[in-house]
C-alpha positions in Angstrom: 63.3 20.8 0.7 64.0 22.3 -2.9 64.0 26.4 -3.1 61.4 26.1 -5.4 58.9 24.0 -3.0 59.7 26.2 -0.5 58.7 29.3 -2.6 55.6 27.6 -3.2 55.0 26.9 0.3 55.2 30.6 1.3 53.1 31.7 -1.6 50.5 29.1 -0.4 50.2 30.5 3.2 50.2 34.2 1.9 47.3 33.1 -0.1 45.6 31.8 2.9 46.2 34.8 4.4 44.4 36.5 1.5 41.6 34.4 1.9 40.7 35.2 5.6 40.4 38.4 5.2 39.1 38.6 2.1 36.2 36.4 3.8 36.3 38.3 7.3 36.0 41.6 5.5 32.7 40.3 3.4 31.8 38.3 5.9 27.6 39.9 6.1 27.5 39.5 2.8 28.8 36.0 2.8 26.2 35.2 5.2 23.5 36.8 3.2 24.2 34.6 0.1 24.8 31.4 2.5 21.3 32.2 3.9 20.0 31.8 0.4 20.1 28.4 0.7 20.3 27.6 4.1 17.3 29.4 5.0 16.0 27.0 7.9 17.8 26.1 11.1 18.0 22.9 9.9 20.0 23.6 6.7 22.3 25.8 8.8 23.0 23.3 11.1 24.0 20.9 8.3 26.2 23.7 6.8 28.4 23.8 10.1 28.7 20.3 10.2 29.9 19.9 6.3 34.1 19.3 7.5 34.8 17.0 4.4 35.0 14.1 6.6 31.4 13.6 7.3 29.1 11.8 5.3 25.3 12.7 4.0 24.0 10.2 6.3 26.1 11.6 8.8 24.7 15.0 8.2 21.4 13.5 8.6 21.5 12.0 11.9 23.2 15.4 13.4 21.0 17.8 11.8 18.1 15.6 12.9 16.6 15.4 9.5 16.2 12.7 6.5 18.7 11.7 4.2 16.5 13.1 1.6 16.6 16.6 3.3 20.1 16.3 3.1 20.2 15.7 0.0 18.0 18.5 -1.6 20.3 20.6 0.7 23.5 19.7 -0.8 22.6 20.0 -4.3 21.4 23.3 -4.0 24.4 24.1 -2.5 26.4 22.7 -5.0 24.6 24.5 -7.4 25.6 27.3 -5.7 29.0 26.5 -5.9 29.1 26.7 -2.5 30.2 23.5 -1.8 32.0 20.6 -4.1 29.5 17.3 -3.7 29.8 14.2 -5.6 28.2 10.8 -4.4 29.8 8.6 -2.2 32.0 11.7 -0.9 31.8 13.8 1.7 30.9 17.2 1.2 33.5 19.9 0.8 32.9 23.9 1.9 34.0 26.3 -0.9 34.1 28.9 1.7 35.6 28.2 5.1 33.2 30.3 6.8 30.7 29.4 9.4 28.1 32.6 10.8 29.0 32.6 14.3 25.0 32.6 15.1 24.8 29.5 13.3 27.5 27.9 15.7 25.1 28.3 18.2 22.6 26.3 16.8 24.3 23.0 16.9 26.1 23.7 20.1 22.7 24.4 22.0 21.6 21.6 20.6 24.4 19.4 21.8 24.3 21.1 25.1 20.7 20.1 25.8 21.5 16.5 24.4 23.8 16.4 27.0 21.5 17.2 29.3 19.1 14.9 28.4 21.5 12.5 28.7 22.5 13.5 32.5 25.9 15.0 31.4 27.4 18.1 33.1 28.6 20.6 30.8 30.9 22.9 32.7 32.2 25.4 29.8 30.1 25.9 26.7 31.5 27.5 23.4 29.5 31.0 23.1 29.7 33.0 20.0 29.4 36.2 19.8 28.6 38.9 16.0 30.9 41.3 17.6 33.7 40.8 15.6 33.5 38.1 13.5 35.6 35.8 15.6 34.9 33.0 17.7 34.3 34.3 21.5 34.4 31.7 24.3 32.9 32.8 27.4 32.7 30.6 30.8 29.2 29.5 31.9 28.3 31.0 34.8 24.6 30.8 35.4 23.8 33.9 33.7 22.7 33.9 29.6 
């Protein structure tokens, strides 16, 4: 690896750290701005599910909404510069941030789906908004 390449790698690593710190420090403000676009549980689920790999039709299926609803959401999010989105490509988030309470929406839905299918769930990730990090708790029958 050349000296210039090593320096680029170190610079990129440092920029990622700075970005993470800024996102965590401004999490409440970011959530408030995201909530202007993701103003329903379905839209919040779509935000959580955007991973740069899922196509809009996959988002619709997993969020339990129509493809038209996903299209409206993606267009609004792209107009607000929260995502990069072009047709026939999966949308990509510009901000790598998901409010912890939004994750719960998807987890709870997955848990209900598994229960309906008769599958057991022993450990369920549960998020708390205490410190902007995800805290895993074992499911012990108390909620």
